[in-house]
C-alpha positions in Angstrom: -63.8 49.2 38.3 -60.8 47.4 39.9 -60.2 43.3 39.1 -61.4 41.4 41.9 -58.5 39.2 43.2 -59.0 35.9 45.0 -56.4 35.9 47.5 -56.3 32.0 48.0 -56.2 31.5 44.0 -53.0 33.8 43.9 -51.5 31.5 46.8 -52.3 28.6 45.1 -50.8 29.8 41.6 -47.9 30.7 43.8 -47.5 27.3 45.5 -47.9 25.8 41.9 -45.0 27.7 40.7 -43.2 26.7 43.8 -43.8 22.8 43.2 -42.7 23.3 39.5 -39.6 25.2 40.6 -38.9 22.2 43.4 -40.0 19.6 41.0 -37.4 20.8 38.0 -34.5 22.0 40.3 -34.8 20.9 44.0 -36.3 22.6 46.8 -32.9 24.6 47.6 -33.5 26.4 44.4 -36.9 27.7 45.7 -36.6 31.2 46.4 -39.2 34.1 46.4 -37.5 35.5 42.9 -37.6 31.9 41.4 -41.0 31.2 42.2 -42.3 34.6 41.1 -40.4 33.9 37.7 -42.1 30.6 37.2 -45.6 31.8 38.4 -45.1 35.1 36.1 -45.5 37.5 38.6 -43.5 39.9 40.3 -41.6 39.1 43.4 -43.6 41.8 45.0 -46.9 40.1 44.7 -45.3 37.0 46.0 -44.1 38.7 49.2 -47.9 40.2 49.5 -49.0 36.5 49.7 -46.0 35.3 51.9 -44.1 37.0 54.3 -41.1 34.5 54.2 -39.9 31.5 52.2 -40.8 29.4 55.3 -44.5 30.4 55.0 -44.7 29.9 51.3 -43.1 26.7 51.9 -45.8 25.5 54.7 -48.4 26.5 52.0 -46.8 24.5 49.6 -46.5 21.7 51.8 -50.4 22.0 52.3 -51.1 22.0 48.6 -49.2 18.8 48.3 -51.0 17.0 51.1 -54.6 18.2 49.8 -53.5 16.7 46.4 -52.5 13.4 47.6 -55.9 13.5 49.6 -57.9 14.0 46.6 -56.1 11.5 44.7 -56.7 8.9 47.1 -60.5 9.8 47.5 -60.6 9.5 44.1 -59.1 6.2 43.7 -61.2 4.8 46.7 -64.2 6.5 45.2 -64.1 3.5 42.7 -64.1 1.0 45.1 -67.9 1.1 46.0 -69.4 1.5 49.6 -67.6 -1.4 51.6 -64.6 -2.5 50.1 -62.3 -5.2 51.9 -59.9 -3.9 53.9 -57.1 -5.3 51.7 -58.2 -4.0 48.7 -59.0 -0.6 50.3 -55.4 -0.4 51.6 -53.8 -1.2 48.4 -55.6 1.0 46.4 -54.8 4.0 48.8 -51.2 3.3 48.9 -51.0 2.4 45.4 -52.7 6.2 44.6 -49.9 7.5 47.0 -46.9 6.1 45.1 -45.2 7.9 42.3 -46.2 5.8 39.8 -47.2 8.4 36.9 -45.8 11.7 35.9 -48.2 13.7 38.2 -47.5 11.9 41.0 -43.8 11.6 40.6 -43.5 15.3 40.6 -45.7 15.6 43.8 -43.4 12.7 45.3 -40.0 14.6 44.3 -41.7 17.9 46.1 -42.7 15.9 49.1 -39.4 13.9 49.7 -37.9 17.4 49.4 -40.4 18.8 52.1 -39.4 15.7 54.5 -35.9 16.9 54.1 -36.9 20.5 54.7 -39.0 19.5 57.8 -36.2 17.5 59.2 -34.5 20.4 60.2 -37.5 22.7 61.1 -39.6 21.1 63.8 -42.6 23.5 63.4 -43.0 22.7 59.8 -42.8 19.1 61.0 -45.5 19.3 63.5 -48.4 18.9 60.7 -46.6 15.8 59.1 -46.7 14.3 62.7 -50.4 14.6 63.2 -50.9 12.9 59.5 -48.5 9.9 59.9 -50.1 9.3 63.6 -53.7 9.7 61.9 -52.9 7.2 59.0 -51.1 4.8 61.4 -54.5 4.8 63.3 -56.5 4.5 60.4 -54.4 1.5 58.7 -54.3 -0.3 62.1 -58.0 -0.1 62.3 -58.0 -2.6 59.1 -55.7 -5.0 60.6 -56.5 -8.0 62.3 -53.1 -9.0 63.7 -51.3 -9.2 67.1 -49.8 -5.8 66.7 -51.7 -3.5 64.5 -49.7 -0.2 65.0 -46.5 -1.8 64.6 -47.8 -3.5 61.4 -49.5 -0.4 60.3 -46.3 1.5 61.0 -44.3 -0.9 58.9 -46.8 -1.0 56.0 -46.3 3.0 55.7 -42.6 2.8 56.1 -43.0 0.5 53.2 -44.9 2.6 51.2 -42.5 5.6 51.7 -39.2 3.3 51.0 -41.2 2.1 47.7 -41.8 5.8 46.9 -38.4 6.6 47.1 -37.2 3.6 45.1 -39.5 4.4 42.6 -38.4 8.2 42.3 -34.7 7.2 42.4 -35.3 4.6 39.6 -34.0 1.6 41.6 -38.0 0.3 40.9 -39.9 0.4 38.0 -43.9 0.9 39.0 -44.5 -2.7 38.3 -42.3 -3.9 41.0 -43.3 -1.5 43.6 -46.7 -2.9 43.3 -45.5 -6.4 43.4 -43.5 -5.7 46.7 -46.7 -4.0 48.2 -48.8 -6.9 47.1 -46.6 -9.2 48.9 -46.6 -7.5 52.1 -50.2 -7.2 52.1 -50.4 -11.0 51.5 -48.6 -11.2 54.7 -50.9 -9.2 56.7 -54.0 -10.3 54.9 -53.4 -14.4 54.3 -56.0 -16.1 52.0 
């Protein structure tokens, strides 16, 4: 009897291998051959599930987004039913910052994907929608004269802090201090 293969599971296996290659060697090293070797499968199998490098990259970007959403959901679950907006935002942003080994790997890959999407408008379309939703969500929690502008600033701060942590300019604690200082401006005591 032939072995049953879950195509979605295989695609995730390949996407995980892609992310390991990207985290270890950079996105420019991602090729069907390198990903196949990392996944322990043939290049033909990778091509069976992904017809092109761009399709493989798009799927891996989806996996990164899902991992980030899961991490945020898990962090927020510990806050209870109705947390104060400042605590909710701090918890959400701290969950997205690359403060531990796993999130640093995801952060390096996400940063590489941002560069990748900068020259591929089709790949960037999903990120535009995600960003707009995030800005709207954060703006809905802010009681300031320009909540959309303040939300955009807070999210830009998060991205910048993530880059500083990944680049080694800021340790995790310094990034959290900067986040708290900005949140104090948005939520004065």
